[in-house]
PyMOL Python script that loads the backbone (N, CA, C, O; Angstrom):
from pymol import cmd

cmd.read_pdbstr("""\
ATOM      1  N   UNK A   1       0.831  -1.186   0.000  1.00  0.00           N
ATOM      2  CA  UNK A   1       0.000   0.000   0.000  1.00  0.00           C
ATOM      3  C   UNK A   1       0.875   1.249   0.000  1.00  0.00           C
ATOM      4  O   UNK A   1       1.832   1.330   0.770  1.00  0.00           O
ATOM      5  N   UNK A   2       0.568   2.200  -0.832  1.00  0.00           N
ATOM      6  CA  UNK A   2       1.352   3.429  -0.866  1.00  0.00           C
ATOM      7  C   UNK A   2       0.850   4.403   0.201  1.00  0.00           C
ATOM      8  O   UNK A   2      -0.231   4.228   0.762  1.00  0.00           O
ATOM      9  N   UNK A   3       1.644   5.414   0.464  1.00  0.00           N
ATOM     10  CA  UNK A   3       1.259   6.404   1.477  1.00  0.00           C
ATOM     11  C   UNK A   3      -0.001   7.153   1.073  1.00  0.00           C
ATOM     12  O   UNK A   3      -0.776   7.569   1.934  1.00  0.00           O
ATOM     13  N   UNK A   4      -0.210   7.326  -0.211  1.00  0.00           N
ATOM     14  CA  UNK A   4      -1.402   8.031  -0.676  1.00  0.00           C
ATOM     15  C   UNK A   4      -2.671   7.265  -0.343  1.00  0.00           C
ATOM     16  O   UNK A   4      -3.710   7.872  -0.081  1.00  0.00           O
ATOM     17  N   UNK A   5      -2.602   5.961  -0.351  1.00  0.00           N
ATOM     18  CA  UNK A   5      -3.767   5.140  -0.052  1.00  0.00           C
ATOM     19  C   UNK A   5      -4.157   5.210   1.413  1.00  0.00           C
ATOM     20  O   UNK A   5      -5.318   4.980   1.751  1.00  0.00           O
ATOM     21  N   UNK A   6      -3.219   5.521   2.282  1.00  0.00           N
ATOM     22  CA  UNK A   6      -3.514   5.535   3.711  1.00  0.00           C
ATOM     23  C   UNK A   6      -3.970   6.907   4.209  1.00  0.00           C
ATOM     24  O   UNK A   6      -4.401   7.036   5.355  1.00  0.00           O
ATOM     25  N   UNK A   7      -3.880   7.921   3.364  1.00  0.00           N
ATOM     26  CA  UNK A   7      -4.321   9.259   3.771  1.00  0.00           C
ATOM     27  C   UNK A   7      -5.832   9.300   3.882  1.00  0.00           C
ATOM     28  O   UNK A   7      -6.548   8.647   3.124  1.00  0.00           O
ATOM     29  N   UNK A   8      -6.298  10.076   4.834  1.00  0.00           N
ATOM     30  CA  UNK A   8      -7.740  10.301   4.923  1.00  0.00           C
ATOM     31  C   UNK A   8      -8.067  11.548   4.117  1.00  0.00           C
ATOM     32  O   UNK A   8      -7.264  12.478   4.046  1.00  0.00           O
ATOM     33  N   UNK A   9      -9.198  11.562   3.537  1.00  0.00           N
ATOM     34  CA  UNK A   9      -9.629  12.717   2.754  1.00  0.00           C
ATOM     35  C   UNK A   9     -10.398  13.680   3.650  1.00  0.00           C
ATOM     36  O   UNK A   9     -11.607  13.863   3.508  1.00  0.00           O
ATOM     37  N   UNK A  10      -9.666  14.286   4.571  1.00  0.00           N
ATOM     38  CA  UNK A  10     -10.276  15.255   5.474  1.00  0.00           C
ATOM     39  C   UNK A  10     -10.620  16.512   4.690  1.00  0.00           C
ATOM     40  O   UNK A  10      -9.834  16.954   3.852  1.00  0.00           O
ATOM     41  N   UNK A  11     -11.781  17.089   4.954  1.00  0.00           N
ATOM     42  CA  UNK A  11     -12.150  18.306   4.237  1.00  0.00           C
ATOM     43  C   UNK A  11     -11.204  19.455   4.587  1.00  0.00           C
ATOM     44  O   UNK A  11     -10.794  19.613   5.737  1.00  0.00           O
ATOM     45  N   UNK A  12     -10.876  20.228   3.605  1.00  0.00           N
ATOM     46  CA  UNK A  12     -10.015  21.374   3.805  1.00  0.00           C
ATOM     47  C   UNK A  12     -10.893  22.539   4.232  1.00  0.00           C
ATOM     48  O   UNK A  12     -11.859  22.889   3.553  1.00  0.00           O
ATOM     49  N   UNK A  13     -10.548  23.129   5.357  1.00  0.00           N
ATOM     50  CA  UNK A  13     -11.337  24.258   5.837  1.00  0.00           C
ATOM     51  C   UNK A  13     -10.710  25.551   5.348  1.00  0.00           C
ATOM     52  O   UNK A  13      -9.490  25.711   5.347  1.00  0.00           O
ATOM     53  N   UNK A  14     -11.553  26.451   4.941  1.00  0.00           N
ATOM     54  CA  UNK A  14     -11.071  27.758   4.484  1.00  0.00           C
ATOM     55  C   UNK A  14     -10.671  28.582   5.698  1.00  0.00           C
ATOM     56  O   UNK A  14     -11.350  28.575   6.725  1.00  0.00           O
ATOM     57  N   UNK A  15      -9.578  29.279   5.564  1.00  0.00           N
ATOM     58  CA  UNK A  15      -9.111  30.130   6.648  1.00  0.00           C
ATOM     59  C   UNK A  15      -8.979  31.539   6.134  1.00  0.00           C
ATOM     60  O   UNK A  15      -8.572  31.761   4.993  1.00  0.00           O
ATOM     61  N   UNK A  16      -9.322  32.490   6.974  1.00  0.00           N
ATOM     62  CA  UNK A  16      -9.193  33.888   6.608  1.00  0.00           C
ATOM     63  C   UNK A  16      -8.405  34.592   7.700  1.00  0.00           C
ATOM     64  O   UNK A  16      -8.617  34.362   8.890  1.00  0.00           O
ATOM     65  N   UNK A  17      -7.518  35.428   7.285  1.00  0.00           N
ATOM     66  CA  UNK A  17      -6.668  36.177   8.201  1.00  0.00           C
ATOM     67  C   UNK A  17      -7.118  37.636   8.211  1.00  0.00           C
ATOM     68  O   UNK A  17      -7.827  38.082   7.308  1.00  0.00           O
ATOM     69  N   UNK A  18      -6.705  38.363   9.225  1.00  0.00           N
ATOM     70  CA  UNK A  18      -7.001  39.793   9.287  1.00  0.00           C
ATOM     71  C   UNK A  18      -6.428  40.491   8.052  1.00  0.00           C
ATOM     72  O   UNK A  18      -7.045  41.411   7.516  1.00  0.00           O
ATOM     73  N   UNK A  19      -5.260  40.058   7.605  1.00  0.00           N
ATOM     74  CA  UNK A  19      -4.643  40.654   6.419  1.00  0.00           C
ATOM     75  C   UNK A  19      -5.532  40.496   5.186  1.00  0.00           C
ATOM     76  O   UNK A  19      -5.533  41.364   4.314  1.00  0.00           O
ATOM     77  N   UNK A  20      -6.289  39.398   5.101  1.00  0.00           N
ATOM     78  CA  UNK A  20      -7.205  39.192   3.982  1.00  0.00           C
ATOM     79  C   UNK A  20      -8.342  40.215   4.019  1.00  0.00           C
ATOM     80  O   UNK A  20      -8.765  40.722   2.980  1.00  0.00           O
ATOM     81  N   UNK A  21      -8.823  40.506   5.208  1.00  0.00           N
ATOM     82  CA  UNK A  21      -9.900  41.486   5.352  1.00  0.00           C
ATOM     83  C   UNK A  21      -9.378  42.887   5.051  1.00  0.00           C
ATOM     84  O   UNK A  21     -10.079  43.695   4.441  1.00  0.00           O
ATOM     85  N   UNK A  22      -8.154  43.174   5.476  1.00  0.00           N
ATOM     86  CA  UNK A  22      -7.531  44.467   5.152  1.00  0.00           C
ATOM     87  C   UNK A  22      -7.410  44.602   3.641  1.00  0.00           C
ATOM     88  O   UNK A  22      -7.668  45.671   3.089  1.00  0.00           O
ATOM     89  N   UNK A  23      -7.017  43.521   2.971  1.00  0.00           N
ATOM     90  CA  UNK A  23      -6.898  43.560   1.518  1.00  0.00           C
ATOM     91  C   UNK A  23      -8.263  43.818   0.875  1.00  0.00           C
ATOM     92  O   UNK A  23      -8.360  44.574  -0.092  1.00  0.00           O
ATOM     93  N   UNK A  24      -9.304  43.200   1.402  1.00  0.00           N
ATOM     94  CA  UNK A  24     -10.650  43.429   0.882  1.00  0.00           C
ATOM     95  C   UNK A  24     -11.054  44.897   1.056  1.00  0.00           C
ATOM     96  O   UNK A  24     -11.675  45.482   0.168  1.00  0.00           O
ATOM     97  N   UNK A  25     -10.702  45.486   2.197  1.00  0.00           N
ATOM     98  CA  UNK A  25     -10.976  46.908   2.428  1.00  0.00           C
ATOM     99  C   UNK A  25     -10.248  47.766   1.397  1.00  0.00           C
ATOM    100  O   UNK A  25     -10.818  48.714   0.856  1.00  0.00           O
ATOM    101  N   UNK A  26      -9.005  47.435   1.134  1.00  0.00           N
ATOM    102  CA  UNK A  26      -8.227  48.185   0.149  1.00  0.00           C
ATOM    103  C   UNK A  26      -8.814  48.047  -1.252  1.00  0.00           C
ATOM    104  O   UNK A  26      -8.831  49.009  -2.020  1.00  0.00           O
ATOM    105  N   UNK A  27      -9.291  46.857  -1.582  1.00  0.00           N
ATOM    106  CA  UNK A  27      -9.905  46.625  -2.887  1.00  0.00           C
ATOM    107  C   UNK A  27     -11.198  47.430  -3.015  1.00  0.00           C
ATOM    108  O   UNK A  27     -11.443  48.049  -4.050  1.00  0.00           O
ATOM    109  N   UNK A  28     -12.016  47.425  -1.980  1.00  0.00           N
ATOM    110  CA  UNK A  28     -13.254  48.214  -1.992  1.00  0.00           C
ATOM    111  C   UNK A  28     -12.938  49.690  -2.145  1.00  0.00           C
ATOM    112  O   UNK A  28     -13.589  50.393  -2.917  1.00  0.00           O
ATOM    113  N   UNK A  29     -11.941  50.161  -1.412  1.00  0.00           N
ATOM    114  CA  UNK A  29     -11.541  51.562  -1.481  1.00  0.00           C
ATOM    115  C   UNK A  29     -11.084  51.926  -2.890  1.00  0.00           C
ATOM    116  O   UNK A  29     -11.498  52.951  -3.431  1.00  0.00           O
ATOM    117  N   UNK A  30     -10.242  51.100  -3.480  1.00  0.00           N
ATOM    118  CA  UNK A  30      -9.736  51.354  -4.814  1.00  0.00           C
ATOM    119  C   UNK A  30     -10.860  51.331  -5.855  1.00  0.00           C
ATOM    120  O   UNK A  30     -10.921  52.190  -6.734  1.00  0.00           O
ATOM    121  N   UNK A  31     -11.737  50.348  -5.745  1.00  0.00           N
ATOM    122  CA  UNK A  31     -12.855  50.240  -6.688  1.00  0.00           C
ATOM    123  C   UNK A  31     -13.773  51.457  -6.579  1.00  0.00           C
ATOM    124  O   UNK A  31     -14.292  51.937  -7.586  1.00  0.00           O
ATOM    125  N   UNK A  32     -13.973  51.950  -5.367  1.00  0.00           N
ATOM    126  CA  UNK A  32     -14.799  53.133  -5.161  1.00  0.00           C
ATOM    127  C   UNK A  32     -14.150  54.359  -5.787  1.00  0.00           C
ATOM    128  O   UNK A  32     -14.822  55.155  -6.443  1.00  0.00           O
ATOM    129  N   UNK A  33     -12.856  54.511  -5.587  1.00  0.00           N
ATOM    130  CA  UNK A  33     -12.132  55.645  -6.170  1.00  0.00           C
ATOM    131  C   UNK A  33     -12.196  55.630  -7.691  1.00  0.00           C
ATOM    132  O   UNK A  33     -12.225  56.683  -8.326  1.00  0.00           O
ATOM    133  N   UNK A  34     -12.219  54.441  -8.269  1.00  0.00           N
ATOM    134  CA  UNK A  34     -12.226  54.310  -9.727  1.00  0.00           C
ATOM    135  C   UNK A  34     -13.632  54.319 -10.312  1.00  0.00           C
ATOM    136  O   UNK A  34     -13.800  54.162 -11.521  1.00  0.00           O
ATOM    137  N   UNK A  35     -14.635  54.500  -9.475  1.00  0.00           N
ATOM    138  CA  UNK A  35     -16.007  54.608  -9.956  1.00  0.00           C
ATOM    139  C   UNK A  35     -16.630  53.289 -10.366  1.00  0.00           C
ATOM    140  O   UNK A  35     -17.461  53.255 -11.274  1.00  0.00           O
ATOM    141  N   UNK A  36     -16.247  52.206  -9.717  1.00  0.00           N
ATOM    142  CA  UNK A  36     -16.761  50.881 -10.081  1.00  0.00           C
ATOM    143  C   UNK A  36     -18.190  50.640  -9.607  1.00  0.00           C
ATOM    144  O   UNK A  36     -18.848  49.708 -10.071  1.00  0.00           O
ATOM    145  N   UNK A  37     -18.669  51.462  -8.698  1.00  0.00           N
ATOM    146  CA  UNK A  37     -20.008  51.268  -8.149  1.00  0.00           C
ATOM    147  C   UNK A  37     -20.923  52.401  -8.589  1.00  0.00           C
ATOM    148  O   UNK A  37     -20.491  53.544  -8.739  1.00  0.00           O
ATOM    149  N   UNK A  38     -22.189  52.068  -8.793  1.00  0.00           N
ATOM    150  CA  UNK A  38     -23.183  53.075  -9.137  1.00  0.00           C
ATOM    151  C   UNK A  38     -23.548  53.855  -7.876  1.00  0.00           C
ATOM    152  O   UNK A  38     -23.336  53.385  -6.758  1.00  0.00           O
ATOM    153  N   UNK A  39     -24.090  55.035  -8.070  1.00  0.00           N
ATOM    154  CA  UNK A  39     -24.455  55.888  -6.943  1.00  0.00           C
ATOM    155  C   UNK A  39     -25.433  55.182  -5.997  1.00  0.00           C
ATOM    156  O   UNK A  39     -25.338  55.335  -4.780  1.00  0.00           O
ATOM    157  N   UNK A  40     -26.355  54.425  -6.547  1.00  0.00           N
ATOM    158  CA  UNK A  40     -27.343  53.728  -5.720  1.00  0.00           C
ATOM    159  C   UNK A  40     -26.701  52.649  -4.839  1.00  0.00           C
ATOM    160  O   UNK A  40     -27.273  52.256  -3.823  1.00  0.00           O
ATOM    161  N   UNK A  41     -25.528  52.177  -5.225  1.00  0.00           N
ATOM    162  CA  UNK A  41     -24.838  51.130  -4.479  1.00  0.00           C
ATOM    163  C   UNK A  41     -23.878  51.694  -3.434  1.00  0.00           C
ATOM    164  O   UNK A  41     -23.378  50.953  -2.588  1.00  0.00           O
ATOM    165  N   UNK A  42     -23.619  52.989  -3.486  1.00  0.00           N
ATOM    166  CA  UNK A  42     -22.597  53.603  -2.642  1.00  0.00           C
ATOM    167  C   UNK A  42     -22.846  53.380  -1.155  1.00  0.00           C
ATOM    168  O   UNK A  42     -21.907  53.105  -0.408  1.00  0.00           O
ATOM    169  N   UNK A  43     -24.069  53.494  -0.725  1.00  0.00           N
ATOM    170  CA  UNK A  43     -24.358  53.330   0.702  1.00  0.00           C
ATOM    171  C   UNK A  43     -24.093  51.899   1.151  1.00  0.00           C
ATOM    172  O   UNK A  43     -23.505  51.686   2.211  1.00  0.00           O
ATOM    173  N   UNK A  44     -24.514  50.925   0.368  1.00  0.00           N
ATOM    174  CA  UNK A  44     -24.292  49.526   0.731  1.00  0.00           C
ATOM    175  C   UNK A  44     -22.805  49.191   0.757  1.00  0.00           C
ATOM    176  O   UNK A  44     -22.332  48.500   1.659  1.00  0.00           O
ATOM    177  N   UNK A  45     -22.081  49.680  -0.230  1.00  0.00           N
ATOM    178  CA  UNK A  45     -20.643  49.431  -0.292  1.00  0.00           C
ATOM    179  C   UNK A  45     -19.957  50.100   0.893  1.00  0.00           C
ATOM    180  O   UNK A  45     -19.087  49.503   1.528  1.00  0.00           O
ATOM    181  N   UNK A  46     -20.341  51.322   1.188  1.00  0.00           N
ATOM    182  CA  UNK A  46     -19.765  52.050   2.323  1.00  0.00           C
ATOM    183  C   UNK A  46     -20.051  51.379   3.644  1.00  0.00           C
ATOM    184  O   UNK A  46     -19.179  51.311   4.511  1.00  0.00           O
ATOM    185  N   UNK A  47     -21.262  50.883   3.808  1.00  0.00           N
ATOM    186  CA  UNK A  47     -21.628  50.175   5.042  1.00  0.00           C
ATOM    187  C   UNK A  47     -20.797  48.911   5.207  1.00  0.00           C
ATOM    188  O   UNK A  47     -20.310  48.621   6.299  1.00  0.00           O
ATOM    189  N   UNK A  48     -20.638  48.165   4.132  1.00  0.00           N
ATOM    190  CA  UNK A  48     -19.815  46.945   4.168  1.00  0.00           C
ATOM    191  C   UNK A  48     -18.376  47.292   4.510  1.00  0.00           C
ATOM    192  O   UNK A  48     -17.752  46.631   5.340  1.00  0.00           O
ATOM    193  N   UNK A  49     -17.849  48.332   3.870  1.00  0.00           N
ATOM    194  CA  UNK A  49     -16.483  48.775   4.121  1.00  0.00           C
ATOM    195  C   UNK A  49     -16.301  49.147   5.588  1.00  0.00           C
ATOM    196  O   UNK A  49     -15.329  48.729   6.218  1.00  0.00           O
ATOM    197  N   UNK A  50     -17.218  49.920   6.128  1.00  0.00           N
ATOM    198  CA  UNK A  50     -17.123  50.349   7.526  1.00  0.00           C
ATOM    199  C   UNK A  50     -17.183  49.164   8.487  1.00  0.00           C
ATOM    200  O   UNK A  50     -16.474  49.155   9.494  1.00  0.00           O
ATOM    201  N   UNK A  51     -18.009  48.174   8.196  1.00  0.00           N
ATOM    202  CA  UNK A  51     -18.087  46.978   9.045  1.00  0.00           C
ATOM    203  C   UNK A  51     -16.769  46.207   9.026  1.00  0.00           C
ATOM    204  O   UNK A  51     -16.289  45.750  10.063  1.00  0.00           O
ATOM    205  N   UNK A  52     -16.193  46.071   7.838  1.00  0.00           N
ATOM    206  CA  UNK A  52     -14.912  45.371   7.727  1.00  0.00           C
ATOM    207  C   UNK A  52     -13.814  46.108   8.483  1.00  0.00           C
ATOM    208  O   UNK A  52     -13.028  45.487   9.199  1.00  0.00           O
ATOM    209  N   UNK A  53     -13.755  47.420   8.329  1.00  0.00           N
ATOM    210  CA  UNK A  53     -12.748  48.220   9.023  1.00  0.00           C
ATOM    211  C   UNK A  53     -12.939  48.115  10.533  1.00  0.00           C
ATOM    212  O   UNK A  53     -11.963  47.980  11.272  1.00  0.00           O
ATOM    213  N   UNK A  54     -14.178  48.176  10.994  1.00  0.00           N
ATOM    214  CA  UNK A  54     -14.450  48.059  12.431  1.00  0.00           C
ATOM    215  C   UNK A  54     -14.018  46.690  12.958  1.00  0.00           C
ATOM    216  O   UNK A  54     -13.461  46.589  14.051  1.00  0.00           O
ATOM    217  N   UNK A  55     -14.275  45.639  12.179  1.00  0.00           N
ATOM    218  CA  UNK A  55     -13.869  44.298  12.590  1.00  0.00           C
ATOM    219  C   UNK A  55     -12.357  44.198  12.696  1.00  0.00           C
ATOM    220  O   UNK A  55     -11.825  43.650  13.661  1.00  0.00           O
ATOM    221  N   UNK A  56     -11.673  44.732  11.697  1.00  0.00           N
ATOM    222  CA  UNK A  56     -10.210  44.691  11.705  1.00  0.00           C
ATOM    223  C   UNK A  56      -9.673  45.453  12.911  1.00  0.00           C
ATOM    224  O   UNK A  56      -8.783  44.963  13.606  1.00  0.00           O
ATOM    225  N   UNK A  57     -10.197  46.632  13.162  1.00  0.00           N
ATOM    226  CA  UNK A  57      -9.730  47.428  14.299  1.00  0.00           C
ATOM    227  C   UNK A  57      -9.989  46.718  15.625  1.00  0.00           C
ATOM    228  O   UNK A  57      -9.161  46.776  16.534  1.00  0.00           O
ATOM    229  N   UNK A  58     -11.123  46.057  15.736  1.00  0.00           N
ATOM    230  CA  UNK A  58     -11.467  45.368  16.984  1.00  0.00           C
ATOM    231  C   UNK A  58     -10.638  44.110  17.206  1.00  0.00           C
ATOM    232  O   UNK A  58     -10.493  43.654  18.340  1.00  0.00           O
ATOM    233  N   UNK A  59     -10.098  43.552  16.139  1.00  0.00           N
ATOM    234  CA  UNK A  59      -9.382  42.278  16.241  1.00  0.00           C
ATOM    235  C   UNK A  59      -7.904  42.365  15.906  1.00  0.00           C
ATOM    236  O   UNK A  59      -7.260  41.346  15.659  1.00  0.00           O
ATOM    237  N   UNK A  60      -7.367  43.569  15.897  1.00  0.00           N
ATOM    238  CA  UNK A  60      -5.963  43.772  15.590  1.00  0.00           C
ATOM    239  C   UNK A  60      -5.310  44.537  16.725  1.00  0.00           C
ATOM    240  O   UNK A  60      -5.860  45.528  17.205  1.00  0.00           O
ATOM    241  N   UNK A  61      -4.139  44.086  17.159  1.00  0.00           N
ATOM    242  CA  UNK A  61      -3.406  44.868  18.149  1.00  0.00           C
ATOM    243  C   UNK A  61      -3.096  46.262  17.596  1.00  0.00           C
ATOM    244  O   UNK A  61      -2.999  46.438  16.382  1.00  0.00           O
ATOM    245  N   UNK A  62      -2.945  47.225  18.456  1.00  0.00           N
ATOM    246  CA  UNK A  62      -2.777  48.626  18.065  1.00  0.00           C
ATOM    247  C   UNK A  62      -1.660  48.836  17.057  1.00  0.00           C
ATOM    248  O   UNK A  62      -1.811  49.654  16.150  1.00  0.00           O
ATOM    249  N   UNK A  63      -0.536  48.122  17.182  1.00  0.00           N
ATOM    250  CA  UNK A  63       0.608  48.298  16.291  1.00  0.00           C
ATOM    251  C   UNK A  63       0.298  47.883  14.857  1.00  0.00           C
ATOM    252  O   UNK A  63       0.833  48.472  13.918  1.00  0.00           O
ATOM    253  N   UNK A  64      -0.559  46.876  14.674  1.00  0.00           N
ATOM    254  CA  UNK A  64      -0.842  46.342  13.351  1.00  0.00           C
ATOM    255  C   UNK A  64      -2.043  47.007  12.692  1.00  0.00           C
ATOM    256  O   UNK A  64      -2.390  46.637  11.570  1.00  0.00           O
ATOM    257  N   UNK A  65      -2.683  47.959  13.330  1.00  0.00           N
ATOM    258  CA  UNK A  65      -3.900  48.564  12.815  1.00  0.00           C
ATOM    259  C   UNK A  65      -3.645  49.622  11.747  1.00  0.00           C
ATOM    260  O   UNK A  65      -4.589  50.277  11.304  1.00  0.00           O
ATOM    261  N   UNK A  66      -2.420  49.805  11.332  1.00  0.00           N
ATOM    262  CA  UNK A  66      -2.066  50.863  10.388  1.00  0.00           C
ATOM    263  C   UNK A  66      -2.644  50.671   8.976  1.00  0.00           C
ATOM    264  O   UNK A  66      -3.129  51.660   8.426  1.00  0.00           O
ATOM    265  N   UNK A  67      -2.637  49.477   8.336  1.00  0.00           N
ATOM    266  CA  UNK A  67      -3.087  49.369   6.943  1.00  0.00           C
ATOM    267  C   UNK A  67      -4.526  49.832   6.715  1.00  0.00           C
ATOM    268  O   UNK A  67      -4.793  50.536   5.741  1.00  0.00           O
ATOM    269  N   UNK A  68      -5.443  49.457   7.581  1.00  0.00           N
ATOM    270  CA  UNK A  68      -6.821  49.876   7.367  1.00  0.00           C
ATOM    271  C   UNK A  68      -7.008  51.360   7.655  1.00  0.00           C
ATOM    272  O   UNK A  68      -7.913  51.988   7.106  1.00  0.00           O
ATOM    273  N   UNK A  69      -6.154  51.928   8.517  1.00  0.00           N
ATOM    274  CA  UNK A  69      -6.196  53.365   8.741  1.00  0.00           C
ATOM    275  C   UNK A  69      -5.821  54.089   7.465  1.00  0.00           C
ATOM    276  O   UNK A  69      -6.410  55.122   7.146  1.00  0.00           O
ATOM    277  N   UNK A  70      -4.845  53.565   6.726  1.00  0.00           N
ATOM    278  CA  UNK A  70      -4.435  54.162   5.472  1.00  0.00           C
ATOM    279  C   UNK A  70      -5.558  54.078   4.449  1.00  0.00           C
ATOM    280  O   UNK A  70      -5.796  55.033   3.710  1.00  0.00           O
ATOM    281  N   UNK A  71      -6.253  52.940   4.401  1.00  0.00           N
ATOM    282  CA  UNK A  71      -7.367  52.781   3.466  1.00  0.00           C
ATOM    283  C   UNK A  71      -8.476  53.762   3.805  1.00  0.00           C
ATOM    284  O   UNK A  71      -9.065  54.368   2.910  1.00  0.00           O
ATOM    285  N   UNK A  72      -8.761  53.920   5.070  1.00  0.00           N
ATOM    286  CA  UNK A  72      -9.808  54.842   5.493  1.00  0.00           C
ATOM    287  C   UNK A  72      -9.411  56.283   5.202  1.00  0.00           C
ATOM    288  O   UNK A  72     -10.246  57.087   4.789  1.00  0.00           O
ATOM    289  N   UNK A  73      -8.159  56.607   5.412  1.00  0.00           N
ATOM    290  CA  UNK A  73      -7.673  57.972   5.163  1.00  0.00           C
ATOM    291  C   UNK A  73      -7.759  58.295   3.675  1.00  0.00           C
ATOM    292  O   UNK A  73      -8.118  59.413   3.304  1.00  0.00           O
ATOM    293  N   UNK A  74      -7.436  57.336   2.827  1.00  0.00           N
ATOM    294  CA  UNK A  74      -7.504  57.590   1.392  1.00  0.00           C
ATOM    295  C   UNK A  74      -8.951  57.682   0.923  1.00  0.00           C
ATOM    296  O   UNK A  74      -9.234  58.355  -0.068  1.00  0.00           O
ATOM    297  N   UNK A  75      -9.878  57.011   1.622  1.00  0.00           N
ATOM    298  CA  UNK A  75     -11.283  57.074   1.281  1.00  0.00           C
ATOM    299  C   UNK A  75     -11.833  58.475   1.562  1.00  0.00           C
ATOM    300  O   UNK A  75     -12.677  58.979   0.822  1.00  0.00           O
ATOM    301  N   UNK A  76     -11.350  59.089   2.628  1.00  0.00           N
ATOM    302  CA  UNK A  76     -11.845  60.400   3.031  1.00  0.00           C
ATOM    303  C   UNK A  76     -11.387  61.510   2.104  1.00  0.00           C
ATOM    304  O   UNK A  76     -11.981  62.589   2.110  1.00  0.00           O
ATOM    305  N   UNK A  77     -10.338  61.282   1.299  1.00  0.00           N
ATOM    306  CA  UNK A  77      -9.798  62.321   0.402  1.00  0.00           C
ATOM    307  C   UNK A  77     -10.726  62.639  -0.735  1.00  0.00           C
ATOM    308  O   UNK A  77     -10.412  63.488  -1.569  1.00  0.00           O
TER     309      UNK A  77
END
""", "prot")
cmd.dss("prot")
cmd.show_as("cartoon", "prot")
cmd.util.cbc("prot")
cmd.orient("prot")
């Protein structure tokens, strides 16, 4: 029997890191700056963005909270 035959086919669980959420915030910010969303969608996109930023801030130590602050600062410009 080969080693491959003895492996169990355990399901692979998806994992998400805070850095992934920060990247999503940056993508939303960039897409908004480039006009990817219609005016009617702006509130929903903004609400989602704010929730993601709040989650990152609540779950990141103070030293690592800089990337989403930059995304938020660029959004305000």
